N, C-alpha and C positions, 0 to 999 in steps of 0.2 A: 277820644277818637270816634269817628262817625262811620256808619256803614254805607256801602254803596248799594245800588239797586239790586245787585245779585247776592249781597251778603245779608246775614241775619243781623238785626239790630243789636247794639252792644248794651248789655245789662250789667250794671255795677251795683253791688251791695255796699251801701255806705254806712252800715251799722246803725246804731241808735243815737239819738241826740235830741235836744230840746228845740232845735230850730232847723228850718229848711230854707233860711233866707239866702237869696242870691239876687243882687240888684238887677231888675229887668222891668222896664215900663210896660211890657206886653205880657207880663206874667199873669197866669190865672191860678186860682186855687179852688179846690172842691173839698169839702169836708163831708165825710159820711160817718154818722154815728151808728153804732151797731150794738146790739145786746148779744152777749155770748153766754151760753149756758154750759155748765160742765157737770157731768155725773160720774160717780165712781164706776170702775169697770165691773161688768157682770162676771168676767173671768179674766185672769191675768193675761192671757194671750190675746184677748179681744177687748181692749178698753173702750168705754163709751166715748164717742167723739165729742168735741166741743160743738155746741149747737149755736149757730150764728144767724142773726136776723138784722137786716139793715132797717133802721128806723128814721134816719134824718139824712137828707141830701141838701147841701148848700154850695152853690157854685160861686158865691160871693161876687156876682156881677160879671164874671167871665163866661166864655163859651161853656155850655153845659150839656151833658147827656141827659136823656129822659130818665126819670127815676127807675122805671122798670128795666132800663138798659143797664144801669149801674148795679141793680140787684142781681141781674143775670150774670154780669161780669164777676161779682163776688161769689155767686153760687158756683159758677164753673171753676173758679180758682180753688175754692175749698174742696171741690170734688177730687182734686189732685192730691189732697192731703188726707190720709186715712184717719187722722186724729181730729179732723174738723168736718162739719157738715152744715148746710144751710138749715136753719130752724123752720119747722112747719108753722103755719099760721095758727093752727089749733094748739093752744097751750096744753091741752090734755095729753098731747103726744110727747111733750117734753119729758126727759128722764126725771124720775122721782128724786127729790133732794138736790135739784140743780142749784148751782151757785151763780147768781147773776153777776155778770161782768159787763163793763161798758167799753166800747172801742171807738176810735175815730180814724177815718181814712182821709188823708188830704193829698192832693196832687197839684202840681204847678208846671206850666210850660215855661221853659227857659231857652230863649233864642241863643244859638251858638254862633258867636261872631266869627269864629275861626273858619268855619266852612259853610256859613249861611244855613245851617241845619237848625234842628230844634230838639232839645232834650226834654224829657218828662221826669220830674222828680216826684216820687210817690212815697208817702210814709203812712204806715199803719201802727197805731198805738192801742194796745189792748190792756185793760186792767189785769194785773197778774192774779191768777187763781191762787187762793191761799194754799191749796193742796200741793202746789209745786213751786211756791215762791222761794223757798230756801235753796232749791237746786237750780232754779232758772238764773239766779244771779241778778246783778244790778240792772242789766238791760231788759229783763223781763220779756214781754212780747211786744217789743218796740222795734220796728224794722223800717229802714229807709232804703229805697232802691232808685237808681238813676238809669233811665232808658235813653240811650243816645241814638239819634236818627239824623240822616243826611238830608240835603236839600230835596224837597218834594216828596219825602218818604213819610212825613208825619201824618198820622191818622189817630185822632184822640181815642176813638173807641177801641181800635186794634191795639194801640199802644198801652192803654190802661189795662186791657186784658193781659198783655204780656207781662206788665209790671206786677199785676195782681197774682198771676201764676207764680212769678218769682218769689213774691212775698210768702205765698202759701208754702212753697218749698222750704224756705228758711224757717217759717213757723213750725213746720213739721219736724225739721231737724232739731230745733231747740226743744220741742216737746219730747222727742225721742231721748234726747240727752237728759232732760230734767226728770223724766219718769223712769230712767234706767232701762229703756227698751233693750232686750238682749242683742248684743252685737252692734249696738248703735255707733259706738266710738270707732271700732274697727271699720265698719262699713263707710262711715263718713270720712275717715282719714284716707280711704282708698278712692274717694271721689275725684273725678277729673276737674271738678269745679273748685278753683282756688279759694273762693269765698267761703264755701262750706268747710273746706279743710281748715281755714283760718279760724272760723267760728268754733270748730270742734277742738282745735288746739287750745284756744283761749279757755274753753270750758274745762278741758283737762287740767290746764295750768291753774285754774281758779278753784278746782274741786279735787285736789290731790288725794283726799281721803276716800273718794268714791272708788269702788273696786275696779270699774272699767277704766278709770283715769290712771290709777296706780299701775295698771298693767300695760299702759300705752307708751312707756318710755322708749322702748326699742323702736317702735314705729315713728315716734316723734323725732328721734335721732336720725332716722333714715330720710326725713323730710327736710333736714337742714340744707341740703343741696338742691332743693326744689327750684324749678325754673322761674317761679315767681318769688322775688326777693322778700316780699312780705311774709310769705309762708316760712321761709328760712329763718327770719328774725323771731317770729313767734315760736317756731319749733325749738330754737335755742333756749328761750325762756321756759318752755314746757319741759324740756329735758332737765333743766335746773330745778324745776318744781317737783317732778315726780321720779327723777332718776336717782341713781346711787353711784358710788365710786366706780362700779363696773361700766358705767356709761361715759367715763372721761375720754377713753380712746375713741369711741364712736363720735362724741362731740367734736373732738379736735380734728378728726378725719374729715368732717363735713364743713367745718368753718373755713371761710375764705379769709385768709390773714391779711389780704389787701383791702378788705372791706371794714372800715373803722366801726360801723354800726354793729356788724356781726362780732367783731373782736371785743368791744366793750360788753356786749351781752354775754359773750362766751366767758369772759373773766368773771362776771357776776355769777353765771351758772356754775363755774368751777368751784367757786367759794361755797355753793350750796351742796354740790356733789361730794366734795371733800375727798379724802384719801391721799395716799402718798404720791400717786401719779399726778393728781391735780396740783398738789403742793409743789412738786418739782417743776412742773411747767410754769406755774406762776412765779416761782423764784427766778427761773431763767428770764421770763418776760420782765420782771421788775428790775433785773440787772441790765438787760440788753435792749429794751424798747427805746427807739430813738425819739419817737414822738412823745412829748411830755404828758399829754392827756392819757395816752394809752399806758405809759409807764406808771402814772399815778393810779389808774384803774387797776392795774395788776397788783400794785402794792396794797391797795384797799382790800382787794379780794384775798390777798395773802394774809393780811391782818385778821380778816374774818375767820379764816381757817385756824390761824394760830390762837385766836381767842375762843374758839369753839362755837362761833356764831354760825349756825346753819340756816340762816334766813328765817328763824322762828318756826322751823318745822323739824320733825324728827329726822335724824340722819339715816342714810342707807335705805331710803324708800325706793320702791320699784321692784323689778324682777330680781330674784336672788338665785 
């Protein structure tokens, strides 16, 4: 969707991925190489920020911004993220024992034939610091954002700043989760931004052994009925990953039984949650589901419970 003259531009987080390809003869791409420096925290409450310095700008033949303009955009974006800062030119001011990281920033204009507007696709890929690699997960610090603009609204400089600000917000959220910042999971799950909620739910789902994750089952269950259906789907998976038998009722209360995607995920989650209530519900579904695919899913989940297969994780995880 595109914004009108009186609306804010639409910013979409597209996650991580190896490609930004979208056919468009008028596309442009800019790559920005950056060096990132990380130092251990001086104190637990005030960790040292990642130090960022832009070193390479390549417009690849398309419209380009001046190098100092791009550097200013990146610097302002990083000012919004407490864990990141633009590196000073003087290397002596870099934190002692810094770990050198390499990052690239690319962006591309994508004409929108639907409304004659223009989208801007921006991707930042940062080499993952060894200090947080295990808790960042597969995506690392790889973020892609799509900025949607209507006819006559596109402004490369303004739009790149908006997209860079958005990327900085996502990087900060990932960093907070990876470093175990106090209250990060609860704070991000309360966000009004569905993309940040999804990112946090995915982190909780994939890091079930982390203390903040294992304590988030109740909040995840409450998000099953979120207005954004993507949030609801990931919330179901998350409850299955970190919840226990006491979350079965919360799960079933939030699932929309008319939504096949939710139902299939719910059956799988029930097989992980386990317990008598989950087993009774799956037995009922296995007997009474009219749609063959859903009936088969219920039976598979029921077999996993019967066989004691708890999704390769310890049962009864979550609040007790």
